[in-house]
N, C-alpha and C positions, 0 to 999 in steps of 0.2 A: 545504380550508384556510379559516381565519378571514378575514374582511374586515379590513383596516387594519394587516396585518403589514408592517413595513418590510422591503423586499426589495433595495433598491438607492439609493445616494446617489453623485452625481457627485463625482469627486476635484476636487482644487484645479486641476489641469491643464485638465480639461474645463470646468470654470466659468470659467477664464481665457480660453479659446479661444472660449468661446460668443458668438454674435451678440449675444444679449440684454445680455451683459456689456459689449460694445463700445458698444451704444446707452446704457446707462445711463452708461458713462464720458462720451459726448458730451452727455448731459443735464446731467451734473456741470459740464461746461465752460461750459454755459449757464445755470448758477445752480440746476439741480434736482438733489437728492439724496434717496435712499430707503434706508431702513435694510434693506428686504428686498422680496421680490416682492409681498407683500401692500399694502405702501405704494405700491409702483408702480402696482399694479392699481387701487387706490383713487384715485389721482390721475388715472388715464387715463380713469375714469368720472365723475369729479367735475369735472374740467377737460377736458370733451369736446372742444371746439374746439381747445384747446391741444395736446392729445395728437395729434390728426389732423394738426394743423399741423406738429408734429415728424416725423411719419411722411412727410409730404410734402417737408420739407426734408432729412431725414437721408438720403432715398433719391434725392434730387435729381430729382423728378419733373419732366419736360420738358412745358412747355406754352407756348401763345401767348395773349395776351389777358390781361386782369386780372381775378382773381375778386374778387367783392364781399365776401364773408365765407366763412369755412370751411363754416359751417352757416347757411343763410339761415332756415330754418324748423326748429325742434326737434321739432315735432309728429310722431307716428306715426299713420297714414301721411302722408306729405307731405314728409319731410325732404328738404331740397335741398342737395348738397355742392359747394362749390368754384364756384358759379355764376359764368360769365363765362370760365372757363378752357376752352381747346380743347387736346385732347390725343389720343394714340392708343396703344392697348395694344401692338400690334406692334412700334412703334418702340422700346418699351422693352426688348423682347426682343432687338432687333439693334442697340441704341444703342453697344455696344463690340464691338471686333473680338476673336474668341475663337478659340483653337485647339482641336482635338479634335473628338469628336462632339457634336453637339447632341441627337440621338436615336439610341437603339439599339432595335431592333424584333425580337422573337423570334416566330416563328410555332409553332403546335403541332407541325407537322411537322418542327421541327428548324433551319429556315432562320433565320439571324441576319443582319440587315441594319443597317448604320450610315449616318448622314448627317451630314457636318461642318456645323459652324455655316455655312461659306460655302455649302455646297450647299442647306442649308434655307433661306437667305436668297435664293439664286439661284432655286429653285423657286418660294419665294413670290412674288418679283417677277414671274416668268414667268406663273403661275397668274393672278396679279392683273391683268397686261396682257390675258390673255385673257378674264377676266370683263367687264373694261371693254369689250372687243370684243363681249361678248355683250349689251350694254346695261345692265349691273348699276349701279346708281347708289346713293349713300348712303342708308342706310334700307331698301334692298331685303333681302329675306330670301334667305340661301343655306343649303340644307339638305345634311345628310350622311346616307346611310343605309350606313355604313361600319364595319369592324372596327377594332380598335385598332392602327393602323398609322401608318407615316411619312406616308403620303398623307392620312390624316384629320387629323394635326396641322398639316400644310402647309395643307390646305384651310381650316381655322379660321383660321391666321394670315394667310391670304390675304384671307379675309372681313373680319377685323379691320382689315387695313392699308388697305382702300379705303372703310371706313365702312359696310360692309353688315352685315347681323345674322345671326349663325350659329345654327343649331339642328341638334342632331344625334340619330340613333337608330341602335341597334346592329342589324346584320342579323338577330340572332336574334328581332327583334321580328316578329310576324306582319304581314301587310299591313293589317289592319284597324287595328291598333294605331298603326302608322306614319300611317295616313290620319287617324286620330282627333287626332293631333298636328299634323301638318303642314298638315291642311286649314284650321286654325284660323289659320294664320299666312301662307299663300299664298306659298310660296318661288317665286323666279324662276328658279333654278338648283338642280340636284340632283346631288350627287356620290354615286355608288353602286357597289356590287359585284353581280355575278350569282351569287355563292355564297360560302360561307366553310366553314371547317373547325372542328369542335368535337367533342371526346370520341372523336377517332379517325375521325370520319365526315365527309364532304363533303356540305354542305347546299346544294342547288340554290336559288337565289333569282330566277331569271329570271322565272318565272310571277307571283310576288309583285311583283317590280319592275314588270312590264307591269300590274298591277292597281292599283298605287301612282300609276303615271304616268296612267293612265286617270281615276283619282279626284282628280288634281291639276291641273287646267286651267291654273293658274297657272305651271306649270314650262314654260319656253320652251326651255331647254337641259339636256341631260343629259351628265355627264361619267361615263364608266364606268371603274373601276379594275380592273386585272387582268381584262380582258374574257374570258369563257368561251365566247362563241359568234361566229361569223362574220357574223351578220346585224346590220345597224345600224338602230336606230330614227330616227324623224325628230327631227332637231335633237341627233342624239347625237355626241359627240366622245369619244376615249380619252384616258387620263392623260398618255400621252407627247406627245400633240398640244399640250396646254395647260401642259405644265411643262418643255418642252425649250428654250423660248426665253432670250433674254439680256437681257431688259428691266433697267432700273437700278430699284432699290428706291424707292418712293414712298409716303409714309405720310400719309393724310388726317387731319389734326386736327379732331376733331368736337367740339361741345359736351359739356360734362362728363357730363350726363345722357343722351347718346345711347346708345341700346341696343348692347351689346357681343354679347349672346347671349340666347336663350330657352331656358330648361330647362323641365322638366315635373315636376309632383309625381306620386307614385305612381298617382294617379288611381284609388282604389279605389271611388270613387263617381262617377258621372257622367263627363264628358270630363276627361281631364288638364288641370290648371291650367297655362297657359303663363306662366311666370314671367319677367319681363323684368329683366335686371341691366344697371345702367349701366356705361360704360366706366371712369368715375373710381371708382365703388364697387369693382368687382372689382380695378382696378389697385391702389387703396390697401390693400384687404383682403388680397389674396395677396402684396403686398410685405410687409405687416406679418405674416401668420400663417406664411408659409413661411420668412421669415427669423427672426423672434423666437421662434417657437413650434416649428417644425420644424427649425431651425438649419441651414437649406440654405446651401451655400457655392459659390463657383465651383469647378467641376471634380468635385463631388459626384455621384454617380449615385443618381438619385431614382426609386423605383419604388413604384407602387401597383396592386394587381391591381383591374382595373376593365374595363368595357365602355365604348364611347362613349355609351351611354344612361344612364349614371349619372354624377351630378355630380363624383364623384372623379376621372373623366377631365379635366374642366375644371381641377380642383384640381391634378391631376398636371402638366398643361402649364404651370401658374403657376411650376413650378420653373425654366423658361426664363428668367423675369425675373430670377433670381439667379444665372445662369450655369451652372446645374446641368446635367448631361445627364439627360434623361428616358428611362427604360427602359420600353418598351412590350411587353406581352404579349398575343398573341391565340389564345385558346384555353381549354381547361378547366384549372383549377387542381389536378385530380386525375387527368390523363392523360399518361402511361400509369399513373401513380401519384402519390401525395401529395408526392412528393419533386420534382415538375416545378418549383415555384417556388424551392425550395432551390437546385436545379441552376442556375436562371437566377441567384440571388443569387451563387453561387460563380462562375460562368463570367464574368460582366459585372462583378464586383467592386462590387455595390450597396452604397452608404453607408447608405441609409434605405430599408427594406422597409415597405411598407404592404399590409395585408390586411384580413380581416374576422374577427369573432369566431368565426363559423361555420367558417371555414377552420382557425382555430387549434384550435377544438374537434375538428375532424375529424382534424387531425394528431395530437392527443392522445389521441383514441380508438383511432386506428390504431396507436398506439405508435410513431409517427415519432420519431426522435432525431437532428435534423440535427447537433448537437455531435459525434456519433459518425461521421457519414458524410460531412460536408461541411467544407470549410475556409471559415470565416466571418470571417476576420480582418479584413476591411474594413468589415463590418458593424457600425455604431455605435448604430443606432436601429431600432426595430420600431413600426409603428403599427398600430392596430385600430380599426375602425369598423363600422357596419351594425347593431349591436346590443350590448347590454351585454356587457362582458367579465368573466367569472367570475374569482372569486379563484383557484380551481383552474387556469384558464388562465394566469394571471400566473405561478403557481408552475412550470407546465410550461415556460413560456418561460425562466424563470431556471435551470431544472433540465436542460432537454432542448435548448436552442438555444445560448444563450450567457450565461455567469454575469455577464460585465460589459457588458451591452447595456442601453441606455436604452428602456424600454417605455412608449408612451404611447397610451393609449386616448382616442379623441376622440369628441364627438358635436355634431352640428350639423344641417345638412340641405340638400337641394336649394334649399329656400326661400331660404337666404342665401349657398348655395354656399361654406360655410366652416364650421369647427367654432366654436362659442362657448364651449365647454368643451373642454380639451385638455392638451397637453403644455407642459412647460417644462424645457429642458436643465439649468437649475441647482437644480431641485427634487428631492426625493426621490420615489421610487416606493412606493406602498403597496398591498398585494394588494387588488384589487376596487375600487380608486378612482381617478378621474380626477384628474390632478395639480392642475388649477387652472382658474379662469375666465379666459378669454383677455383680453388687454389690449383695452381700449375696448369691451367686451361687458359691459353691466350685466345679468348673468344674476342672477336672484332665484327663490327659492322662496316661492310664495304659498299661504296656507292658504285655506279656502273663503271667507273673508270679505276676501280681497284683502290681507292682511297679510304682509309679509315674515318668513320664519321660519329659523332656523338649526337644525341638528341634528334635524330632523324632516322627513319627505316631503311636498312640496306640488307644485303646478303649476310647471313651467318657464316662466318669463316673461322677457322683455327689456324693461327700463323705460327705456331710453333708445335713441335712433336708432343704427343701424350704417350705414356706407356701402353695404354689399353687400346691404341690404334691397331686395326688389324694388321698381323705381319704378312698375311697373304689372303687370297681368295683360293680356296682349294681348287687344283686343277689348273689355275691361271698361271701356267708356266712361265710365261715371260712378263706377267704383271700388267699387261694392257688394259685388262677389264677392270682391275682396282684403279688404275690411273684414270682411266675415261670415267669412272663413277664418281670419284671424288676430286680429282686435280685437273680436270679438264678446262674448267674456266678460268681458273687462276693458277697456273703452274707452280708447283711447290707450296700452295696453299689448300688446305682442306676446306672445300665448299660443301656445307651440309644440305642445302636445299630448303632452309626456312628463311623467312623475313624476321629480323630482329631490330629492335631499338635499344640502344643502351643510353639510359638517362644520365643526366649531369651528376646525379647522386649515386650512380653505379648500379642501380637496379636494371632489370632487363624485362621487355616485353616481346613475346613472339607472337607475330602476327600471322601465321600460317605458313603454308608452302610456297616457297619462292617461285615454283614452276606452276602455280595455280592462282597467281595473282590477278586481281581485277584491276584493270587500268581503263579508265574513262575520261576523255577528254584531257588526256595528260596526267591525270590524278590517279594514283594507284593505292589500293588498300589490300590488306590481306584478307582472305576470305573469313577468318575468325572474328574480324570486326563486324562483317555483314551478319554472320550466324549469331554472334551475340545479340545483336538487335532483333532479328526475326523470332530466335528461339525464345526470347523473353516473352512473347505473346502466348496467352494460354490456349489459343485456338491451333497451334503449330507444335506438332510433335518432333519433327526432324526436318532438315533442310539442306539442300546441296546447290552450289552456285557454280556455273561454267561461263566463262567469258571468252569468247573468241572472235576471229575476224570472220564476218559473215560470207554469205554466198557471193554478194556484190562488193566485197572488199571493205564494208563498213563494220564496225564493232558491233557485236550483238551479244546481249547477256540473258541467259537463262536462269531462273530460280526455281528449282524443283522443291515441292512442298508437300511434306507428308502430314495431312490434317491430324489434329488430336482426335482421339477417341469421342465419337458423338457429335463431331463437328462436320458440317457439310460445306465443301469448298463451293464458293460462288463468286460472282463478281465483286460482292461486299467485302468478302475476305481477301480477295486479290488486291482491291483498292486500299485496304487497311494496312497491307504488308507494305505496299509500295509507300504509303504516306509515313509508315514507321521508319523505313529506311531514309526517305527524305528528311525526316525530322532528326533522326539519331545519326545519319552519316552525312549524305549530301543528295541533292537531286541528280548530281552526275551519276550516282551509284544505283539509281533506281532500275530495275532490270526491264528489258524489253518484252520478255515473257514470263509470266509467273504460272507454273504448270503443276497440277496436282498429280502425285504419284503414290503408289502403294508403299515404296520403301526407297531408303538410301543404301546403294551399295558400299560395304565396307570390307576391309581386308580382315584377315584372321586376327589381326591385332586391334581391330575396332577403329581404324582410320578411314575417314571417307574417301572414297576412290574418285578424287576430283579430276586428275589427269587423264586417266583412261576414259572416263565419259567424255571428257573434252575432246580426246583424240577420236572417239567413236563419232561425235558430231562433226569432226572434220572430215569424215569420210574413210577413215581407216578401218581395216578388216579388224574384228573383235579379237581373233586369235593372234594377231600380230601386235595387238594393243595391250593385252593383259594375259595373265596367267590365271585360268579359270579356278584352278586349285588354290589360289590365293585369296579368293573370295569367299566372305563368310557364308553368304548365301548366293550361288551361283545364278539361280533363277531371277534374282533381282537385276541382272543385267539385261535381261531380254526386253523389259519394258522400255528401257533407254534406247536400245537398238532400234525398236519400232518407231519411237519418237524421233530418232535421228533421221530414219528413212522418210518419216513423213515432212520433216523439216527441209530436207534436201531436195524433196520432190515439190513441196509446196510453197516453201520459203516462210513458213509460219506454222504455229501450233495451235 
């Protein structure tokens, strides 16, 4: 399917009921009117302080103390928001008395659990009281080694309520990967499980947990959820002990820049970067994005397929700020088959379903047709992230899922814990294109000279501060690691590391990672364009492209291909792949080598490890190139190490 085909337009009723419509009407009453979304976005980035003041006022942010200015310093890094105000994230979750479930959790084995708003509030207060008894003070770190569950959500809310700093890892992370993360921040309390279920199998984590505790002397107390053994470790308590009390809710209001949580970059090189987000930054951003761009309302049922180790889990829990019920899923999205998440949507009445481009592509290839097999009457929005969503995937959603659904592809990152390009419920949907740049996010496309361009692909940059930008990297005392990571290419400008095209009509297209670009004969493309062409072939299951300067200084390109089940890789398939690339892209981008492999290495967050594999082929040592703990399947790297050795020895594969 061609990019840019109009697939959906909101009707007048949907526009009238949209949260962003209510917000613009409120602005009109306060003397601000805009002809369309483009004008509204332009005002939001031209009048940055005024815009964020309206977000504060419109959402009735609770605080004590008086802030001096909305934005004390406009520089990046170093912007300071609402200095002088003291506030609490969890207080905003529970500030209204609500009926019905706050959390619905489905486990892979079929167990469905619900927790009402009152119950979640009671557990939060009880666990908070227990943590105070363990000596946890404001600023102490509280960590979770937990699956996506009610207990994990409550543990985070508890940490936020007392001014502690939350940090989480999924139990599918290996012990070394967890230690790489938590050893940098020194948690005082660890919430953990001794096992989890995924893909129809139970995975024991008792030995891994013992290793983690041994490597983290800072942990003074352990809270085990769903204990699987009878023996207790020193300082160990179980969830029922800490969560069954009847304490009254108390919320400590902390300075606006106080850390709320620590997230980690994918960590493909060196230790994962511990990114610290502030209370005010996340509260403002998630209040804005989930209301105005995701259109969440009280009583909605909000779901995103994620683990606790991905920022989308934190984003998902932001739905609680809007009175929405958060639906949690613990397990594989393809067990027992690819209908698992569609079953969840139907059974729990999900209003907005979020997943990944990889999941949608898998459903498309497996010829899943939810419209024929499920009742999706309550589903009004579908979100996709993780990688660019192809035009064909857009067509599949409208043809095989639901004709009248709002499909919103988003792109952002762990770095800001939000999308900066995403959806708007009052705008049309075009195939292969992200609807808009988000309010308050001055996203631009820069050419090699640092000039802003429209209609051409360039570096994705953010040229004005956003509240949810990290306030620091934990332990980065002089800020050098932070500056080098995001501001090294264009001083004072956030460079995200993606290729982006901003179209004349204001939509956006992400073309993959800018540091994994394919450039052939002066023409460059993002890897996503190549993947879109090759992965549409039924003989191909997965693919990874690497473009580098060869041994003799000439460009050389590898295309690593995982054949689909039942497909034999031979010269015929290699020729068809090359012909497909020539036809869909150009002859310039036909690879020099098409190489069959068993798998494509991915990070724990599912991103293809293009850059580390490229560096291995350039001759760099593996351990200097990547953090093995950040690889979903570390064994997948070895195949590429051997291929790189062969290439460097023979000059061919």
